[in-house]
VEXVEXDO-409883 format. One record per residue (C-alpha): z, y, x; residue in three letters. Coordinates in pm, whole numbers, plus 50000, padded with zeros to 5 digits. Layout:
BEGIN
Z | Y | X | ALA
...
This chain:
BEGIN
92927 | 05472 | 80715 | MET
92858 | 05347 | 80364 | ASN
92772 | 05652 | 80153 | THR
92722 | 05626 | 79778 | ILE
92594 | 05917 | 79573 | GLU
92862 | 06037 | 79323 | PRO
92616 | 06019 | 79031 | GLU
92555 | 05648 | 79090 | SER
92920 | 05557 | 79132 | LEU
93093 | 05405 | 78831 | LYS
93448 | 05284 | 78784 | LEU
93458 | 04904 | 78771 | THR
93720 | 04631 | 78798 | ARG
93569 | 04479 | 79110 | GLY
93543 | 04118 | 79215 | THR
93832 | 03876 | 79179 | LEU
93981 | 03801 | 79519 | GLY
93846 | 04117 | 79684 | GLU
94046 | 04433 | 79738 | LEU
93894 | 04708 | 79527 | CYS
93787 | 05033 | 79700 | PRO
94056 | 05233 | 79519 | ILE
94326 | 04993 | 79643 | ALA
94183 | 05020 | 79996 | LYS
94210 | 05399 | 79980 | THR
94566 | 05384 | 79849 | LEU
94654 | 05145 | 80132 | ASP
94548 | 05421 | 80373 | VAL
94703 | 05728 | 80205 | ILE
94951 | 05572 | 79963 | GLY
95276 | 05619 | 80151 | THR
95464 | 05945 | 80122 | LYS
95463 | 06026 | 80491 | TRP
95103 | 05924 | 80554 | THR
94986 | 06140 | 80268 | PHE
95183 | 06440 | 80398 | LEU
95061 | 06392 | 80757 | ILE
94701 | 06398 | 80638 | ILE
94772 | 06702 | 80417 | ARG
94919 | 06895 | 80710 | ASP
94626 | 06806 | 80935 | LEU
94382 | 06914 | 80663 | LEU
94563 | 07248 | 80647 | LEU
94619 | 07310 | 81019 | ASP
94334 | 07118 | 81190 | ASP
94532 | 07026 | 81504 | THR
94906 | 06972 | 81543 | LEU
95138 | 06848 | 81813 | ARG
95389 | 06572 | 81741 | PHE
95681 | 06819 | 81737 | SER
95499 | 07046 | 81490 | GLN
95438 | 06753 | 81254 | LEU
95800 | 06644 | 81290 | LEU
95921 | 06994 | 81192 | ARG
95683 | 07026 | 80898 | SER
95779 | 06687 | 80749 | LEU
96144 | 06737 | 80671 | GLU
96328 | 06405 | 80666 | GLY
96082 | 06191 | 80862 | ILE
96218 | 06017 | 81170 | SER
96032 | 06038 | 81502 | PRO
95989 | 05659 | 81494 | LYS
95829 | 05667 | 81146 | THR
95602 | 05957 | 81240 | LEU
95484 | 05775 | 81554 | ALA
95420 | 05460 | 81352 | LEU
95224 | 05641 | 81079 | ARG
95017 | 05834 | 81334 | LEU
94936 | 05508 | 81515 | ARG
94830 | 05345 | 81187 | GLU
94605 | 05641 | 81104 | LEU
94460 | 05635 | 81454 | GLU
94384 | 05262 | 81423 | ASN
94200 | 05330 | 81096 | GLN
93998 | 05611 | 81257 | ASP
94153 | 05872 | 81029 | ILE
94339 | 06062 | 81304 | VAL
94234 | 06134 | 81663 | ALA
94496 | 06163 | 81937 | ARG
94420 | 06378 | 82240 | LYS
94644 | 06364 | 82548 | VAL
94626 | 06650 | 82798 | TYR
94703 | 06568 | 83163 | PRO
94991 | 06815 | 83195 | GLU
95357 | 06790 | 83286 | VAL
95513 | 06735 | 83044 | PRO
95217 | 06570 | 82868 | PRO
95080 | 06754 | 82567 | ARG
94952 | 06540 | 82279 | VAL
94760 | 06681 | 81984 | GLU
94655 | 06515 | 81661 | TYR
94359 | 06606 | 81442 | SER
94157 | 06440 | 81169 | LEU
93839 | 06256 | 81249 | THR
93528 | 06308 | 81037 | GLU
93637 | 06007 | 80832 | LYS
93979 | 06168 | 80782 | GLY
93826 | 06500 | 80677 | ARG
93638 | 06319 | 80399 | ARG
93975 | 06269 | 80228 | LEU
93996 | 06642 | 80150 | GLU
93816 | 06604 | 79817 | GLY
94071 | 06343 | 79705 | ILE
94358 | 06573 | 79798 | PHE
94201 | 06866 | 79611 | ILE
94155 | 06653 | 79297 | GLU
94516 | 06532 | 79320 | LEU
94632 | 06894 | 79348 | LYS
94413 | 06992 | 79052 | ARG
94564 | 06712 | 78843 | PHE
94918 | 06801 | 78956 | GLY
94868 | 07164 | 78854 | LEU
94754 | 07050 | 78510 | SER
95089 | 06875 | 78454 | LEU
95283 | 07203 | 78437 | ASP
């Protein structure tokens, strides 16, 4: 994990030809559904697929499965399968995923200031 102290971090344009860190972050959380999945997991810790599907009005099961798989591949979401019949699958944020909470809080703070 590459950790940089907030005091030493400055906004820069980056290097030509390299994806800037802000763009990388937006690639992870930038889609509507991905953002809302992470928000719900920040709020509820652990959710089953059906609970996420109910909480995200308008998302299709196929899209939810795809977004969860993408987040799992990026080590943002952990998937736990229980050996039961029928199988129970739960999703939660990894430590890396939990580090996004500060971004979500700042986005909420900014959104509240727009009223």
